[in-house]
N, C-alpha and C positions, 0 to 999 in steps of 0.2 A: 454220572446221570445222563438219563435220554432227553429230559425236557429243557429246553432254557427259559429258566424263568423271566429274562429279560425280553423275551420275545412272545409270550404266551398270552399277554392280556391285553394286546390290540387285535384288531382286524387284518392289520396289515403284518401280522407277525414279527413287526420291529419293538424297537425301545418305547415304553410308553413315555407319555408327552406330559408328565407331572412337572408343570414349572418349577415346583418350591423343591423338588428333589435335587439335593446338590451332590449327591454321589459321585457326579463323575466332576465336579468341579476340581481344581487342580489347589492343592497347598506348597506346592513348590514356590522357590525363590525366583523373583526376575531374573538374575543371572543363569538360572537352571532353565527358565522358559527361553530364555535368547540362545542359549545352548542348542536347544531343541531344535528351534526356529532355522538357525544356521544350519544345524546339520540336516535338516530336512530340505533344507534348498539347495546347499552344496550336493548332497548326494543326487537328487534328480537332475540337478544342470549336469553332472558326470556322465549320470546315465543317458541322459539324453541327448547330450553331445556326440557320446558315442551312437547312438541310433542315427543321428542325423546326418553324421559323418557320412554314412554309407550311402543316407538317400541321396545327397548332394554328388557325391561320385559316382553312383548311379545314373544320375542325371545328366553329367559331364564326360566321364571316360572310361567306367567299367564294360560299356561295350567294345570298346576298342581292345581293351585288356584283355578280355577275357571270352568274347565272341566275334573275334575278328572276320570269322568266316560268313557271318549274317549280314546282310544288308542292313542299311543305317535304321530303319523302321523298325526289323525284325529284333535287331541287337539291342535296341532301345526296348523294345518289349521284353526282350531276354533278361536285362539288368534291373528291370523293375519287376520282374516275374521273380528273379533272386532276393530283390528288396521286400516282396508280399510275404518271401518264407516266414520271415520274421513274425508278423502278422499273426500267421497259422500257429506258430509255436508260442505265442503270448499266453492265449487261454492256457496250454499246459502248464506254461510257467507258474501262471496264476495258480493254478492248481496246485501245482506240487508245492510251491514257495506258500502258498496260503495254508495247506494242510499244517505244515511247521510251524507256520505264523499263529495259527490258531491253536496248538498245541504245546509248543517251549515257548515263544515270545517272539515280538515285533523285532527285536534287537538282532539277535542272530541270525535272523533270516535274510534283514535287510544288508547286511555284511556278506553273506555266500550270495547274493543276487549282484551286489556290486563287484564283486571278485570275476564272477562267473562272465559276467557283461563287458567288463573291462578289459580282461585277457582274451576273450574272443575277439574284440575289436581291434586290438593290436597285432594282433597272429593277421589280419587282413592285411595289415600294413607288410609282413613278409612274405606274405603267400605270392610266390612266379606267378607269371601270367602264363596266357596259353601257348604262348610262343614257347616256354619253357617246359613245361609241363603237362601240354597236351590237354586230354580230357579231363585229367585228374585235377586241374586247376579251377575252372568252374565247378565240379562236385565240392572240391572242399571249401569253395567261396560259399556254397549252399549250404555246407554245415556248421560254418562258420557264423552265416546268418541266423540259421535256426538257435544257434547257440546265444546267439543275442537277443532274440526274441525271447526267451525261455527265461532269460536275465531279468530283460526289463520287463517281462511279467508279473515276474514278482516285487519289482521294483517301486512301482507306483502305491499300491496298497498299502504297503509295508510303510512308505514315505506321508503317505496322507494320513495313516493312523498315529503314527509317531506324533505329528504336529495335534490332530482332532483329538487324541485321547491323552494329551497332555494339557490342552486348554482350558483353561477358566470357562464355565458357563456364560454364553453370552459373546463369546471372541473367539469362536470356533472357527467362523469365517475368516476370521482375521490371519488366525494360525495356517489354517489350511493355505491361506495365499503364498505361502512362502515354500513350500512343496510345486505349487500349481505353476510358480514363475519359474522353475527350473526346465521346463522345454522350450521358455522364452530365450534364457539366456543360453542355454545348449545349444540351441540353432544359431543363434547369434554370433556365438563362438566359433560353430564349426563352419558357418558360411563366409564369418570373417576370415577365420586362417586359409582357405580355398580362396576367397578373395586376395589376400595377401601374397599367396603363392602364385596366384595367376599373375600380379601386377609384375612381381619380379623375377619369375621366368619365363623363359620362351613356351612355345607350345610343344617342341618336342621335348624338354626336360619337363616341362609338368605332368607329360603324358606317360614317358617313362618312368619318372621318380617322384616327380613330386607331389602326384596326389597322394602317395604312402605317408608323407609326414603329420598330417592328421591323425592317423589310426595309430601310429607309432607314438604318438604325444599320449595316449591313453595310460602309457606305461606310468607316466606320471601323475597323470590324473587319480588313477586308482590308489597309488598311495596316499595324495593328498583326502580321499575320499574315506579311506580306510582310519586315516590319522583322527579325522572329525569323529566316524561314527563310533569309533571304540570307547569315545569319551562319555557318550550319553548312557542316562538309566533308561529301564523298561518302562511303560507305560503304566502309571497307575490303575488304569481300568483293566488292563491286562491281568495285572499285578493280583488285585482283587481277584478274579475269574481264577488265578491259580491257586489262592490262599483259600477259596471256599472248593475247589476241587469241581468245577464246573466247566473244567476244558472239553470240548467236545471231541468223542473220540474218533470220526469221521465228518470232519465240518463241512466238505464238500458234499456228500451225502445229503446233507442236512438241510443245507442249502437248498439243492435241488427239491428235494422234498416239501420243505416248509416255506421256501420262499421263491419259488418261481415265478410270481409274478414280479416281484420287486426287480428280480434278477434280469428276467427279459425287458422289462420295460427301462430299467435304469441301463441297459444296455443300447434300446434303441434310443432315448436320450443323450447316449454319446456320439451316436453316429456321426451328426452333424458335424462336429468340433473336429472328427478327426478327418471326414470328408474336406472343409473348408481349410484344413492345414495342409494335407497331401496334395491338395488341388491346388490351391496357392504357392505351395515350395517346392515342392519335387516337380509335378508334372507343369507348373507354368515357368521351370526352369527352363525343362528341355523345351516345351514348347517354344518359349522366349529366343531360345539362342538357337533352334534347329529350325524353326518354321517360319519366326518372324526375322530371325536374322539379327537381334539385339545381340550385341558385342557381351562375351561371356561376362566380364569385368562389370558391364552395367547391370546386368541382369542379377548379376551376385549383389552389387552394391544395393540394386533397389529391394531387395530382398531382406539386406539387413535393415533397411529403413522400416519395411513393414513389420519386423519381428519388434520394433518399440511401439508401434500400434497392439500387437499382441498382447506383450506385458501389460499396456496402460490398462486394455480391456480385461485382463486378468484380474490386475490389483483392484481396478474401479468396482466391478461384480463382486469379487470374492469376501472384499471389507464390506460392504454395502447388504451385503446378503444377513448380514448378524441383525440389522434391523428391518430390511425389506422383505427377508425371507429369499431361500433359496430358489424354490420354484420360481416364484413371478419372475427372477431376473434370468433365469435358464430360458424361461417361454420368451422373453423380450429379446434374448438372443438368437434364438431358433425363426421369431419371428423378421428381426431383421436379416438373417441370414437367407431368407424366402427371396426376398426383395434385392438382396446384394448378388444373387447367383444369376439374376437377369442382366444386370449389369455390368460385372466381372470381365467377361471376353470381349463387349464392346468396347470395354476400355481398354482393355489389353491390346486389341488390334488396330488401334491408333498408332500404335510402335513410339507413340511418345512417352518419355521417361518420368514424366510429372505424372500422368496420366495411368501408367502402368504402377506408379507408387503408390497413388489413392486406389487403382483397384486392387492391390495386393494388402495395401494397408488396411482397405475395409473391410476384405475379406477376413484378415487375422484379429480386426477389433471384435467382428461378430461371434468369430472363434471365441476368443478370451472371453468374453461375455456371458458365452455359455459354460466356459471350462471352468473358468474360477468358482461359481460357487460349486461345481461337481465334487471340491476336493473335501468338501464338509457333506453333500447333500449324499452322495453314495454312501460314505459310512453311515450316516445315520439312518439310513435304509434298513439297517441289518443288526441284529443282537451281538452282545460284546464277544459271546463264545465261539461266533463264524463270521467275523467281522470283515477278518483278512480275506477269505476264500469269497466270500459275496461280494463284496465292495470290488476285489481285485477282478474277478471274473466276468462282472457285469462291465466294468471299464473296460477289459481286453476284448472282451466280445463285443462289443461295441466298434472297436479296431478293427476286426476283422471285416466286419459290414462296412464301416466307413473309411479305412484307411488304407488296408490291405490292397482292394480293389478300385479304389479311387485312380490312380495313374494308369491303371490298365485300361478300363473301363472310358477314361476320358481319351488317351488315345486312340483307340477304337470309334467312338463316338466324332471325334475331331476329322479322322479321315474319312470317314464314313457322311457325316451329315454337316461336318463344319463346327468351328467353334461355338457357336449360339447353341448348340445341343449340351456341349461340357456344363454350359451354365444352367441350363434345364435340370441336369443331373443333378448338380449341386443344389437347385431350390428343391428338388424333390428330397435329397434326404434331411432338409431342413423341415419339411412338412411332415415327414417320419419321426423327427425328434419331436417335432411340437405336438404330436398327437399322443405320441408315449409320454412325455411330461404332465398332460393335461390330465391323464389316468393315474399319477402319482401325488400322493399327500404332500403337504408344507411337513418340513421336519426341523425346523430349527429352534423349537421348544423342546424336543425328545430328549429325554436322558440318554446315555451313553451303557449305563448299567453299572 
């Protein structure tokens, strides 16, 4: 079929809003639903752990290991540039995995994305540095980082759909909260392991081999993730699409042709979440240690504290979006971020740990309020036959604009105009997201098809 019956009846091209239609309601047992929630949470936690391990290493040691001939600033920029490569790869991953997710199913694609992401991460831990392999070392680092991005590009959409398309009507936001908590837990675990290694190893040992340990742990985590994900079933929503033989032949092309508005505005809505996260974590970790002179362990510990605020904001907003609406909470989070961008660096520049914790925690709480409802909001913008491709691409396109360039732009702005300019940059990203979400409709009453 060329036409999507789930999208042809509304002006926005998304699922119809008949609240009495129970076609997407789940008839599964509570035990089965719990298993789905756990699988979506564990999978995203592992994959985001893999992604953030690289970001933390880029802020702390990769410039020395792979770019030793550059100045400290240029070495940091080079490390952040390899970090940004994954964001460019993520939309590619969303298109590749989204195609098969909309063609053959959510479950099998999630297994493949987990394998690609986990093995790419583990191999970074085995990669010799510049002193051993010369120019091949940074080149292979870029390749592995690219593969990381491809894997993560397929992860989020599938995990969100796994939760949302299994969820009963009226509880999608709560179920989507589980995969949305993955980044909080993944970042906390990645930062915690670096903090532990930095505490027990001297600086020479940490820089020579200690930083590799978090990467190598990915071998174990992938095995755990596969065990959990192989035990879940396909989503009932996609099973009905397959039974009716309504799977799209070219879901990405269909999204670009029929849903450009939802795609671009949804991506714009994600910009502030990415911008806040990667400014408050990756960039601020480098800024605090290299520019302000805050001890590395102190900054890692403060980042872990801030991550608790991210989890709280995510859970609070995601669970309340079932009653209050996704759009309203995303707008509230974006509005708070406009203000917080202006106080983030004045608090950071005090160099006082308590105020730095407030600065980072407030930024990540704002991010969580935006990010939490997006687990249900983006999937609800698209019909069932193209939902994986549409939601994934919007999510990851927002990452290119908000996450890939944030540490790079922030480093340049701070060097040229001071830290205050970085705060204005964060606020500007929040305004962009605010305007984009204002142009989108509310979706919580929509049928998933």
